[in-house]
ROVEXVO-876218 format. One record per residue: residue in three letters; x, z, y of N, C-alpha, C in turn. Coordinates in steps of 0.001 Angstrom, whole numbers, plus 500000, padded with zeros to 6 digits. Atoms other than C-alpha are relative to their C-alpha. Layout:
BEGIN
ALAXZYXZYXZY...
***
This chain:
BEGIN
MET500080501098499024185719734956032287499093498901499467ARG500826501142500389183241732109032285500884498779499813LEU499215501190500292184764728991030701499078498810499796THR500732501232500266183558725414030679500266499564498565ASP499781500517501360183310723439027441501432499521499817GLU498627500494500100186647721782028172500990501154499941GLU499104498845500010188296725127028894499931500735498658GLU500123499394501325186926726550025646500741499176498946ALA499257500859500922188396723538023834501500500246500126MET498587499654499807191781724319025384500314501323499326GLN499767498671500557191481727964024376500036499968498475ALA500065500097501463190654726984020798501146499180499421GLY498859500778500470193736724757020602499679498558499665ARG500379501373500358191821721485020248500687498959500884LEU499288500928499112193819719954023140501513500226499953GLY498570499837500197197212721003021838500493501391500358PRO499477498638499808199411724118021864500395500318501440LEU499600499712498623200658723739025459498788500392500835ARG501205499650499242197164723713026940499385501303499498GLN500492498727500530196177726552024623500784501163500588TRP499204498948499368199095728645025861499639500148501474ALA500223499970498553198375727673029484498672500659500348ILE501304499425499672194685728535029459499963501478499645ASP499931498586500365195405731811027668500721500793501083HIS499264499346498908197957732692030350499097500169501213GLN500852499937498816195458731892033098498849500989499824ILE501061499028500253192707733921031470500532501409500175ARG499412498676499852195032736921031287500242500341501469VAL499773499775498566196055736526034943498667500211500708GLY501300499898499348192459735980035991499304501318499733ARG500615498709500314191203739062034167500674501133500763TYR499269498956499276193936741155035772499529500091501447PHE500404500026498592192824740058039253498485499956500194GLY501443499942499871189112740190038487499325498666500253ALA500608501320499803188476736427038540498848499803499024ASN501151500275500852185101735330037186500115498682499262ASP499857501307500631186139731783036380501270499342500512LEU498862500795499547188747729083036971499516498967501008VAL500350500990498984188774726724039951500878498769499813PRO499176501213500103189906723073039702500969499889501175VAL498987500168498962193117722366041633500485498551500016GLY499593501392499843194393719068042997501484499760499876GLN498540500126500069198153719744042993500599501297499473ALA499214498816500363200730722120041550501419499827500525HIS498634500004499470204174723062042848500748501121499309ILE499352499058500901206629724793040517501378500392500502MET498639499508499770209633726980041269500832499640498780ALA499330500616501150212194725222039081501508500200499959ASP498544499842500015215721726414039890500424500806498782THR499572499367501244217730727533036889500550501410500198GLU499611498604499795218999730712038517498811500908499700SER501207499243500335215392731889038184499630499826498530LEU500399500283501381214712730209034837500933500646498985GLY499026499550500977217909731206033086500021499107498774VAL499882500811501216218961729764029747498726500097499165ALA501208499822500812215933731250027970498832499195500565GLY501082500761499380213558729658030490500134498508499769VAL499771501426500233215150726237030106499695499648498537GLU500291500256501411215000726480026312498499500020499738TRP501467499935500122211319727443026585499361498689500473LEU500505501294499508210636724322028686500314498880499010GLU499592501062500929212535722159026230499129499987498748ARG500889499971501169210317723344023378498679499309500302TRP501231500701499622207216722184025254500262498511500187ALA499677501409499756208944718939026233500167499215498708ALA499827500674501293209518718160022536498674499674499328LEU501310500314500571205759717963021863499709498506500113PRO500436501390499822204102714556021361499476499775501418ALA500324500291498598203420712836024702498558500326500341ASP501406499756499685199638713191024439499656501487500052GLN500246498558499965199992716977024182500796500727501075ARG499081499270499122202628717762026781499878499650501473MET499950500489498623201845715843029993499098500806500938VAL500829499367498977200593717519033167498856499072500358CYS501192500823499734197175716341034320499687499866501481ILE500159500145498553197493716676038124501383499760500610PRO498677500166499371200268715729040590500726501339500070THR499237498754500099202974718332040020501392499787500561LEU498740500120499279205982718817042284500892501182499663THR499071498900500234209080720978042046500641500476501297ASP499261499353498928210772723376044424501467499566499899PRO498594500401500080214503722936045179500679500426498704ARG499149499680501148217002722880042327501050501031500401GLY498901499084499733219989725172042027501274499306500432THR498791500705499567222460722435042931499651498607500474ASP499977501430499694222997719070044534501069499428499076PHE499059500475501012224592717218041621501220499314500621ALA498902500739499371226698715110043989500993500912500713ALA499143499112499208228141718163045752500398501272499258ALA499762498752500735228414720793043005501471500377499969GLN498569499699500073232181720484042695500522500483501352ARG499580499580498658232643720772046467499587501440500288LEU500498498645499788230571723960046453500605501008499031LYS499344499190501036232660725272043540498991500639499058GLN500937499571501033229637725606041319500561499619498636GLN499412500173501317230502725845037645499293498897499201PRO500627501067500807229890722996035146498776500469499227TRP501160499529500764227493725189033132498754500057500864MET501145499991499091225265725520036208499391498605500100VAL500459501389499879225065721746036585499338499548498701ASP500566500394501294224448721242032870498614500603499801LEU501301499343500166221612723757032872498952499369500914GLU500919500676499080220057722089035928499551498647499432ARG500365501302500570220158718696034221499034500171498830ARG500900499754501128218522720114031105498596500357500497ALA501307499625499455215741721697033164499291498788500593ALA500591501195499400215185718471035107499479499052498933ASP500436500886501081214978716457031892498735500531499335ALA501187499416500632212452718885030402498769499847500888PHE501124500166499086210251718861033487499540498542500051ALA500353501416499953210389715064033643499233499582498749ALA500702500319501239209311714858029987498562500512500021LEU501352499464499861206255716936030941499177499243501038GLY500704500776498978205335714429033659500084500590501389VAL499826499365498692206472716640036534500850499094500891LEU499228500774499029207705714837039657501117500890500550MET498873499173499577211189716170040365500291499768501484THR499887500180498549210719716301044133501049500908500618ASN498927499095499578213091719281044538499906500371501473THR500174499726498572211639720336047850499071501179500238CYS500880498940499533210126723332049613499289499591501278ILE500718500512498822208795721120052425499145498797499591ASN500847501093500476206446718946050376498877499684500974TYR501055500213499005203843719408053134500487499151501174GLN499450500870498955206189717537055501500412498637499452THR499336501190500528207388714871053101499220499232498943ILE500595500680501151205088714055050173498501499830500186MET501444500107499875201357714826050211499451501364500386ALA500524498713499543200095717680052347498568500171499508PRO501392499785500397196892719271051028499083499947501216VAL500973500112498911193744718875053085499184501287500085PRO500775498761499855191474721635054447498998500176498865GLY500922499670501070189561723336051678500466499623498612GLU499522500406501320191621721812048855500610501192499270HIS499410498965500838192433724233046046501238499440499313VAL498733500431500580196059723970044896500652501204499324ALA499281498923500687198504725997042787501476499856500329TYR498650500144499478201767726399044689500816501263499711GLY499136498883500333204764728570043869500821500525501164ASP499100499571498926207165728654046826499210500710501095THR500759499216499025206084731313049326499852499287501341GLY500091500738498750206911729159052349499015498852499925VAL500965501075500209204883726302050897498579500555500020VAL501337499418500080201920728556050145499494500400501378ILE500484499495498712201743730176053572499757498859500982TYR500218501137499103202119726865055432498702499283499636CYS501164500785500422199482725102053357498708500789500136ASN501178499167499759197049728029053476499632500034501479SER500246499681498597197438728588057197499881498770500882VAL499933501167499116198330725279058842499126498862499480CYS500793501081500592196675722858056402498580500435499663GLY501324499521500368193699725069055582499673499822498532ALA500204500117501438194206724631051826499838501399499402ARG500273498733500683193689727371049207500994500190498851SER499060499723501084196472728857047071500434501446500048ASN499269498749500109197891732136045848501473499682499767PHE498630500171500459201587732675045199499959499882498479GLU500029500223501442201866731195041705501404500138499423GLY498739499923500719204708732336039463500225498734499194GLY499669501222500725206509729642037484499079499703498833PRO500914500274501114204438730014034285498578499697500464SER501352500245499505201201730129036305499881498617500628ALA500033501341499409202071726984038280500027498933498917LEU499973500959501103202952725159035060498659499990499264SER501316499936500627199686726376033525498978499190500791ALA500917500774499164197771724935036464500258498503499865ALA499646501418500112199651721661036091499434499377498732VAL500436500589501275198645721201032445498514500199499734THR501443499821500170195065722519032733499191499425501150GLY500722500459498814194176721339036247499136501079500618ARG500806498875499538192834724802037050500906501179500336THR499330498725499774193835728222038307498930501073500128PRO501027498958499865192039731599038290499472500089501432ARG500633499938498675189568731913041157500027501454500500TYR499865498675499402190803735040042932500813499846501278GLY499125500009498832192669735956046101499596498976501039PHE500216500888498863192994733233048691499209498743499659HIS501002501008500348190726730881046762498603500457500409LEU501290499431499639187889733174047895499878500125501519PRO500157499927498538186484732979051459500203501402500559GLU499904498645499457186324736761051848501443500477500111ARG498591499600499924190086737116051211500721499331501173ARG499371500741498917190816734732054077499628500554501373GLN500379499351498753189362737051056703501162500823500560VAL498926499275499307191632738732059265499944501493499672THR499918498560500224192835742264058519500754500726501111LEU499331499367498857195047742912061583500248498962501085LEU499770500860498840195543741485065063501411500209500542VAL498703499924499338198864740695066722499871499272501335ARG500070500586498652198762740149070475501425499662500441VAL498662500510499710201762738016071420500114499713501489SER499808500219498563203082738100074994501173499080500300TYR498875500929499813206057735779074427499902498923498933THR500063501119500932205798732347072869501417499497499750PRO498622500416500289209069731469071096500289498569500455ARG499566501327499556211079728462072273500885499302498969ARG499073500571500978213577727974069420499540500354498583LEU500395499761501385213258727837065647500373501400499536ASP499611498651500413215200731080065178499077501051500600GLU500953499069499402212795732797067570498660499976499267TRP501224500061500798209803731526065606500183500760498692GLY499719499229501201211451732936062499500018501494500277ALA499972498579499634212067736235064281498580500534500185LEU501392499584499836208397736396065262499337500176498632GLY500534499859501351207475735783061635500497501257499321GLY499446498790500591209804738565060557499367501268500552VAL500616498824499369208354741038063046498567500182499499VAL501397499911500446204759740227062083499949500345498510GLY499956499688501425205693740334058396500216501477499750ARG499769498564500161207006743860058765498770500805500383LEU501232499301499615203809744892060526498953499900498897ALA500993500212501050201738743441057700500431500700498714GLY499397499318501141203893744376054694499162500040498740ASP500920499925501137201237743545052122499451498603499739TYR500494501326500383200216740409050222498563499765500449TRP501417500191499685196533741030050977499703500100501489GLN500221499980498558197019741422054723499952498571500551VAL500137501309499351195926738467056864500084500215501509PRO499879499800498555197296738663060413499435498830500797ALA500432501020499039195756736789063325500786500201501286LEU499216499933498771197956736011066331499161499495501167ILE500703500358498766196438735910069792501031499940501118GLY499103500084498844198308734730072883501062498938499899ILE499052501112500083200420731829071586499584498948501015GLU500370500796498819200555729600074672499915498502499745ARG500057501433500309200947726213072989499927499832498497VAL500082500268501431200443724586069633501419499819499457PRO498665500184500580203639725055067576500059498708499191ASN499869501204500820204999721915065954500241500381498541SER499908499746501437205452721548062216501231500826499637ASP498796499231500315209038722854062126499885501443500481GLU500183498637499490208118725856064273499066500801499091MET500907499351500950205179726684061999500726500291498682LYS499257499848501250207491726205059017500896501231500042HIS499093498849499892210064728749060232499224501299500175PHE500822498795499820207409731214061371499395500438498666GLY500667499655501247205496731073058091500962500443498917ALA499024499635501037208579731192055857500508501418500211ALA499536498636499722209821734354057592498880501011499788LEU501133499105500185206359735934057611499782500295498523ALA500153499805501444206072735383053861501158500803499423SER498821499327500529209618736634053258500006501487500340TYR499930498608499563209363739843055273498745500795499654GLY501247499264500202205732740704054546499234499661498751SER500725500495501173204769738946051297498648499405500388VAL501276500512499484202011737391053421499809498556499555ALA500306501350500486200280734254052100499123499209500954LEU500919500677499074197963733435055021500062500679501358PHE500146499485498640197952733825058795499064499074500766HIS500795500816499086195718732588061569500610500109501392MET499698499982498570196635731615065130498717499581500708VAL501314500231499411193475731880067181500070498838500997GLY500042501191499164192595728580068812500947498906499561ILE498978500959500434195313726762066851499818499592498540THR500105500344501416195057726955063057498543499683499648PRO501312500630500178192056725184061511498843500939499704GLU501110499106500333190044728160060274499668500975501118ALA500140498949498985190380730206063463499950499423501409MET500169500492498627189264728196066476499554501133500923ARG500355498756499311187677731489067539500330501156499063LEU499721498841500839188574734958066328498804500315499106GLU501216499694500752184979735378065206499859499127498749ASP500062500861501186185471732520062739500627500671498784VAL499268499384501115187766734719060636499932501522500029ALA500128498542499897186726738246061630498556500351500318ALA501400499635499791183215739625061222499851501094501049ALA500058498883499044184004742733063309501345500131500699PRO498677499993499350186992741973065598500374501332500640ALA499696498747499293186685745266067501500530501081499062SER499564498976500956187377747235064326501411499769499467LEU498692500346500550190706745530063591501125500755500720LYS498818499373499413193990747336064127500809498936500727ALA499285500980499179195947745593066901501424500470500280HIS498592499738499674199701745363067549500403499063501132HIS499436500851498949201679743975070473501416499596499622VAL498645500499500231204760741793070036500394499150501197GLY499498500756498860206775740534072981501445499579499787GLN498628500481500101210228739156073728500950501125499598ALA499114498867500316211797742617073475500045500250498496GLU500041499777501444210658743011069865500783498923499259LEU499244501078500643212127739626068969501498500200500189ARG498575499796499741215460740482070589500542501148499133VAL499584498886500873215642743776068674500166499492498575PHE499924500563501345214946741899065452501269499165499835GLN498820500855500099217667739317066144501292500802500079ALA498775499204499825220198741927067256500377500738498727ARG499729499293501251219853743674063922500932499203499091TYR499174500855500856221580740699062296501253499497500721ALA498804500426499265224403740414064820501016501125500148LYS499106498862499846226094743785064435501247499848499138ASP498724499912500724229754743907063473500277498786499117VAL499761501208500797229873740316062246501367499414500316GLY498707500588499619232903739135064224499951498503499873THR500034501438500272233602735648062909499210499750498721VAL500747500351501202231598733798060269500831499058499133ASP499256500804500962232899732081057136499302498683499676VAL500770501187500351230123729519056683498733499977500860VAL501246500209499252227170728087058616499052499220499097VAL500946500610500930224035727180056669498665499761500694PHE501365500333499590220865725376057720499210499745498721SER500723500078501264218486725992054823498912501056500018ALA501047498986500204215430727976053699499125500184501240PRO500385501177500786213312726057054477500985498834500176GLN499219501230499851214922722673053910499699499351501351LEU500144500599498679215459720667057086499109498762499965SER500764501225499807212984718066058268500919498922500567LEU499212501089499413214191714684059478500308500287501467VAL499793499660498587213768715929063053501118501035500140GLU498926499006499960215987718944062347501347499368499656ILE498761500710500337218595716709060686500502499220501207GLN499602500738498793218603714542063807500588500936501048ALA499493499032499025219098717640065969501403500475499628VAL498665499600500442222075718767063874501006498891500281ALA499106501139499752223592715281064117500357499894501480SER499740500085498560223238715290067898500923501112500476LEU499163498873499591224794718732068261501440499843499523LEU498652500188500547227784717689066126500704498756500517GLU499437501262499516228374714388067919501343500233500701GLY498686499920499384232055714040068737500737501299499755LYS499384498697500269232900717480067333500537500047498581ARG499422499805501323234790718777064322499783501459499587VAL500223498625500444233800721824062284501297500581499458ALA498798499301500482236487724397061502499687500960498863VAL500454499269501199234439726357058946498883499172499384PRO501023500833500646232035724855056401498638500126500687LEU501376500054499498228664723796057789499187499197498994LEU500846500623501015225953722976055231498610499772500573ALA501357500353499565222779721149056253499230499584498754VAL500670500168501288220336721359053358498613499412500219THR501283500668499816217379719011053067499434499529498669SER500660500498501211215007717407050589500536498615499652PRO499582501368500347215794714210048646499275498944500822GLN500766500967499223213059712477050617500578499835501408VAL499399500047498666214552713386053994501421499456499923LYS498612500464500127218101712758052751500062498470499967ALA500008501463500065217239709131051937499790499395501384ASP500219500500498646215907708613055455501199500295500898ALA498824499653499198218879710436056982501150499042499714ASP498991501009500351221189708087055087499687498680500695ARG500417501309499463219191705057056232500177499923501509PHE499890499986498543219234706108059886501409500305500500GLY498632499690499606222942706951059860500215501442500394LEU499867498602499597222285710661060468500951500759499085THR499084499343500936224093711783057319501447499689500361ALA498639500406499645227171709790058321500462500696501278ARG499635499349498743227113711264061831500325501477499773ILE499746498583500280226903714826060494501302500165499233GLU498824499822500858229574714351057849501280499491500659ALA498811500389499238231922712662060344500662501203500659SER499457498773499399232349716162061784500690500888498971GLY499486499143501058233441717551058429498934500875499373ALA501115499256500576230026719121057772499478499283498756THR500519500544501239228099718509054556498477500009500021VAL501455500075500173224520717324054024499706500112498509LEU500343499747501398223076718670050774498540499629499754SER501323500523500313220013717294049015499407500688498776GLY500749499556501163217382718794046714500240501422499569MET499731498607500327218667722366046699499570500886501163CYS500194499050498914218119725484048770501039501092499813PHE498775499213500118221003727791049516499821501257499157TYR500095498710500701219685731101048234499581499839498542GLN500363500252501393218399729509044992501137499323499234SER498918500822500531221778727949044272501206500832499580TYR498914499118500434223796730746042706500830500442501201ALA499356499682498721224544732026046202501098501034499856ARG498966498983500177226487735057045008501260499382499390ASP498852500661500633228697732907042776500740499126501011MET499353500827498978229327730500045660500767500859500985ALA499299499109499075230255733399047923501344500432499437GLU498765499549500631232832734648045455500998498858499832ALA499108501135500244234230731189044663500618499467501289ASN499539500581498740234547730141048316500478501042501002ASN499625498911499100235350733554049831499120499998501247TRP500969499937498916232198733410051956499328501366499988ARG500744498734499888230773736677053195499139500026501251ARG500754499976498739229745736327056839499418498612500245LEU500715501278499957227158733604057270499128499936501230ALA500872500230498841225430732167060338498928498986499631THR501120500896500262222021730500060163498965500164501095ASN501131499854499085218957729832062289498720500316499244SER501153499698500837216634730776059408499846501503499809ALA500261498577500193215133734259059553499728500315498534LYS500220499783501431214034733865055944501331500161499273LEU498721499962500693217606733216054853500746501305500261VAL499288498753499733219051736258056626499351501164499267ASN500693498933500717216400738408054958500416500051498535ILE499705500077501428217381737229051478501473500248499697LEU498592500078500391221150736875051623500731501337499948GLY499374498689500124221974740543052119500056500467498558GLY500031499632501403220988740980048496500973499215499148TYR499016500811500720223540738334047473501429500299500467GLY498663499588499583226467740097049124500479499405501307TYR499615500591498712226464738207052445499671500955501145LYS500347499349498739226494739622055955499535498889500940PRO500491501148499241224224737145057754499734500336501465VAL500333499861498586223696736592061471499000498903500355LEU501050500939499596220623734911062994500288499487501402LEU499660500641498733221484732448065771499118498777500221SER500652501283499768220023729369067395500785498905499286MET499297501126500620220886725998065905501248499638500795GLN498855500337499165223177725293068852501116501022499834GLN498980498964500176224977728639068490500671499892498627CYS499431500184501339225450727986064775501032498884499998VAL499068501128499935227079724625065472501234500379500792GLU498864499566499176229261726131068195500913500917499185ALA499174499099500820230424728851065787500794499221498962ALA499308500810501012231268726270063105501162499246500603CYS498954500793499350233323724273065580501076500876500658ALA499046499076499357235056727348067014500689500882498963GLY499315499230501020236522728517063743499233501219499533GLY500833498888500413233612730832063042499785501050501063ARG500172499006498931233850732704066349498627499836500626LEU501350500014499407230486733640067808500101500048501510SER500020499983498542229738732888071428499233501226500476ALA500670498807499456228578735725073636498546499715500259
***
């Protein structure tokens, strides 16, 4: 790989052991993917939950955090994905003290490195969205696909060590979706039904993800009748990434790189085309409603809720009382506003819980299921239903309103 003078200085260890490790890691990744050089990045976003890190990962971070300050600090704005717990609610969720202790240790280590402990997977809605053409190094799949597709930024899925490497070097290997040719369409999806609810947008993402099924596939959707709002794009992209490992999509006439199909496809007639309509979405949703009966817990999470979604939950719960646990999970940034506007109080007056800075499936979900006797779970997140089967849950995908109704009806699902 071609290296600049500064990058060669990092490689030689003249800028400290952390940067030497980081640049070496990036060179290895870049060589594997055939990158010719490194590209400067403006932001990094690190997956930071301790269920992923484990004790060994936290100890590894702590060793870097013990370096002198001039050798350990990140050099670009660096954010974190959700934690594994909301410290204020860990006992209520029956999370174990060792989980909380490990989370605090990880947070302290990241903070010592100069990382901003934002604890969010919706940084594009709450902190500093990247701009078109900006190269970034993001870890969370939902963050990557939204910022690539909706914001027009440039990022691959960065594993934790790679995102940290980008944070301390200010660079990432120039391969994949940093290259214009990788951002071209590889398959067409003709849509005859434009979703109306968030769960339907997630279902559409799940269907398209299954059609794609490959990180290097770039689907283009044709036929969406209106511009989806930020939350709709969020649910669609998160499910698309979850079901298909997809990092970039285009909506023709809507997303910034694809005002025309020809903008992202040199030979549109040669592309394989699929049709997706309302029937396909209903089949997808029905798959997660078989033999559920009643549910034990209702969860709004994955992605974290925006302030608008929090307001919607508060309105649906007005004057009602939940009979099974209902968890509304959001970012610390949104939680502060929800507190200020009285939305948190309105939600929790029903007996529901607003959680901050965590995401359900990254929060020792299997342990919580066993501790709380939760197995059947209702959510409006298609991404969440895709993941939770692996944690021992039987999830059902419903609308936000149906989820609230189930929580207030003792877990019984409406017809």
